[in-house]
C-alpha positions as CSV (number, residue, x, y, z in Angstrom):
1,M,-43.7,53.1,-49.7
2,R,-41.1,53.8,-47.0
3,S,-43.5,52.8,-44.2
4,T,-44.3,49.5,-46.0
5,V,-40.6,48.7,-46.2
6,M,-40.1,49.6,-42.6
7,L,-43.1,47.4,-41.6
8,L,-41.7,44.5,-43.6
9,M,-38.3,44.9,-42.0
10,A,-39.8,45.0,-38.5
11,M,-41.9,41.9,-39.2
12,G,-38.8,40.1,-40.6
13,L,-36.9,40.9,-37.4
14,L,-39.7,39.7,-35.2
15,V,-40.1,36.5,-37.1
16,G,-36.3,35.9,-36.9
17,C,-36.4,36.3,-33.1
18,S,-39.4,34.1,-32.5
19,S,-39.0,30.5,-31.5
20,Y,-41.0,27.6,-32.6
21,G,-39.5,25.1,-30.2
22,S,-36.8,23.0,-31.5
23,A,-36.4,19.2,-31.2
24,V,-33.8,19.9,-28.5
25,D,-36.3,21.9,-26.5
26,R,-39.0,19.3,-26.8
27,H,-36.7,16.5,-25.6
28,F,-34.6,18.4,-23.1
29,G,-33.8,16.2,-20.1
30,E,-35.3,13.0,-21.4
31,A,-32.0,11.1,-21.4
32,Y,-31.3,12.2,-17.8
33,R,-34.7,11.1,-16.6
34,E,-34.3,7.7,-18.4
35,D,-30.9,7.2,-16.8
36,V,-32.2,7.9,-13.4
37,A,-35.2,5.5,-13.9
38,R,-32.8,2.8,-15.0
39,M,-30.7,3.2,-11.9
40,V,-33.6,2.4,-9.6
41,A,-33.4,-1.3,-8.9
42,D,-36.8,-1.7,-7.2
43,P,-39.2,1.2,-7.7
44,A,-41.6,-0.3,-5.2
45,A,-39.0,-0.6,-2.4
46,S,-40.1,2.6,-0.7
47,K,-43.6,1.1,-0.1
48,E,-42.3,-1.9,1.8
49,V,-42.7,-1.6,5.6
50,A,-40.9,-4.8,6.7
51,A,-38.0,-4.3,9.0
52,V,-34.5,-4.9,7.6
53,E,-32.8,-7.9,9.0
54,G,-29.2,-7.4,10.1
55,L,-26.7,-7.7,13.0
56,E,-27.6,-7.2,16.6
57,G,-26.5,-3.9,18.1
58,T,-23.5,-5.1,20.1
59,T,-22.2,-7.1,17.1
60,A,-22.7,-4.2,14.7
61,E,-20.9,-1.8,17.2
62,G,-17.8,-4.1,17.3
63,V,-17.7,-4.4,13.5
64,T,-18.1,-0.6,13.1
65,E,-15.3,0.1,15.6
66,S,-13.0,-2.4,14.0
67,Y,-13.7,-0.9,10.6
68,H,-12.9,2.6,11.8
69,E,-9.7,1.5,13.5
70,N,-8.5,-0.2,10.3
71,Q,-9.4,3.0,8.3
72,K,-7.3,5.1,10.7
73,A,-4.3,2.7,10.5
74,E,-4.5,2.6,6.7
75,S,-4.7,6.4,6.6
76,Q,-1.6,6.7,8.8
77,R,0.3,4.3,6.6
78,E,-0.6,6.3,3.5
79,R,0.5,9.5,5.1
80,Q,3.8,7.9,6.1
81,Q,4.4,6.6,2.5
82,D,3.6,10.0,1.1
83,S,6.0,11.7,3.4
84,G,8.8,9.2,2.7
85,I,9.4,8.1,6.3
86,L,8.0,4.6,6.0
87,K,10.5,2.2,7.6
88,V,10.4,-1.3,6.1
89,R,11.6,-4.1,8.4
């Protein structure tokens, strides 16, 4: 009798610890994968081999340099404002 009770208790513990796979487990990550798929504008874009049209090298270089100079100047203005030493004329 005692061994039967022990056996039933052991089986009860094993059943309680087992997992049947919940709905969460079955659908884990689906929303993430759907969101990533929706963010891709053109899934076939990686298969295109045509060259991208753009600016010529010398023109692009000038634009890039101008952009970087403007970013540096803006950064310096922000630092001056943050430190409180900006002088308005």
